[in-house]
N, C-alpha and C positions, 0 to 999 in steps of 0.2 A: 562607544560605537552602539548604535542599538542593534540587537540580534535580528536576523531574519528569521521567521518563524516558519516551520515545515510540520507536515504530517506524513507518516508512514502507515498504511492500512493494509493488514492482513485480511483477506477474505476467504472464508471457508464455507463449504456447501457439501452437504452429503459425503463427508469423509475426504474431500478433496480441496485444494489450495488453488485459487486462481493467480497464475502467472501472467505478466504481461510483458512483450517484448518491445523494447524501444524501438523507435524509427532510426534510419541512418544518421540522420543529425544529430541524434542523442546518444548514439553508440553501439546500437544493435545488440543489448543484452537484456536478460530476463530480470523482472523485479516485481516487487509488491506495488501496489498503488501507491503513488507519492504525490506530494503537492504542496502548493504555498498557503499560508494562512494569511487571508486578506486583511486589510486595514479594518479594525473595528470588530473582527471575527475572533471567535475563541477556538481552540484547538479541536474539540469535538465537532461543532458544526462543520469545521474546514474538513475533518475526515469524512464526514457524511456526504458534504458536496462533492469533494474529491472522487469518492468512490461512484457517486451517482453520475458525475461528469464523464469519468474515464471509463465506467463499464456499463452504464445504463442501469446500474442496481436501484431499484425503487425502495425508498425508505420503509414502505408498509412490508417489504419482504424482508425486513432485517429482525431476526429473532432476538439476538444479543449484540450489544455494543460494549466492548470492554477496553479500558485504558490499561495498556500492558506497563509492567514495572521497569520501563527503560526510556532514559532520555539521551539522545545522542547530542553532542557538540562537535561542530566541525567547520572547516573553512571550504565553502564550495568552490566550483569552477570559475565563479565570478569573484572570488575573494572576499565573499561575505561570510561573516561568522554566523553560523546556522545553529539554531535549537529545533531538533525534530523530536516530536513524541510519537509514540507507537500506539496503535490500535488494533483491535481485532474486532472485525464484523462477521457475525455468523448469519447466513441467510436461510430462511426456511427452506427455500426451494429454488431450483435452478432458473435462470431466466435467460432470455436472449441478449447475451453480452453484445454490447455495441462499443467498439472502441474509437478512439478520436485519432485518425491517421496523422494529424499534427503532432502526435506524440507516441503513438504505438503502430507497429505494423500488425500483429496477431494476440492471440491469448491461447491459453492452454489451461486445462483443469488438469491437475496432478495429483494422484493418490498421495495422501499425506505420508504414508509409510514409505513412499518411494522417493521423497524429497531429500536431498544431500545438499551440501553447501556449494557443490558443482553446479547446481541450478541457479545460482545467483552470483553475479559480479561483485556485488559488495557483501561483505561478511555481516554488516549490520542487517540486511535484509534476511539472511538467514537466521541471524540470532532473533529477529522479531518473529520469525516463522517458529521458531523452537519455542520462544516464550508464549506464543498463541497456542502451540500443541498442550504446554502445560496450563494454560488457563481455561481449557474445555471441561 
């Protein structure tokens, strides 16, 4: 069976991490940017595209992009076998975050020192955040 490819993107700016709250249809929980790698697309371009689509982050404002040393393999809610690579994007400056209401209800910038596993539903989201901190 062909693996479904996804990305998870931790976005950091000015010592804070951007958290997105999923809408009711998706479960009402906080997470990093996540999304699907489209056909013919590689993981990094997908991570950049998803960050822009889900938050309005412009590529010109990205100071660094880092592939984090973790790939997750799991079965999603649609029973697909998933391969998910994790990235860190560091923004040079804050921007006017624009979330897509089809996916998220709200966003929150949280000081990195105050982030705990309780801020995320899935342990993989917190683990990606911890790897992102180490990569700074």
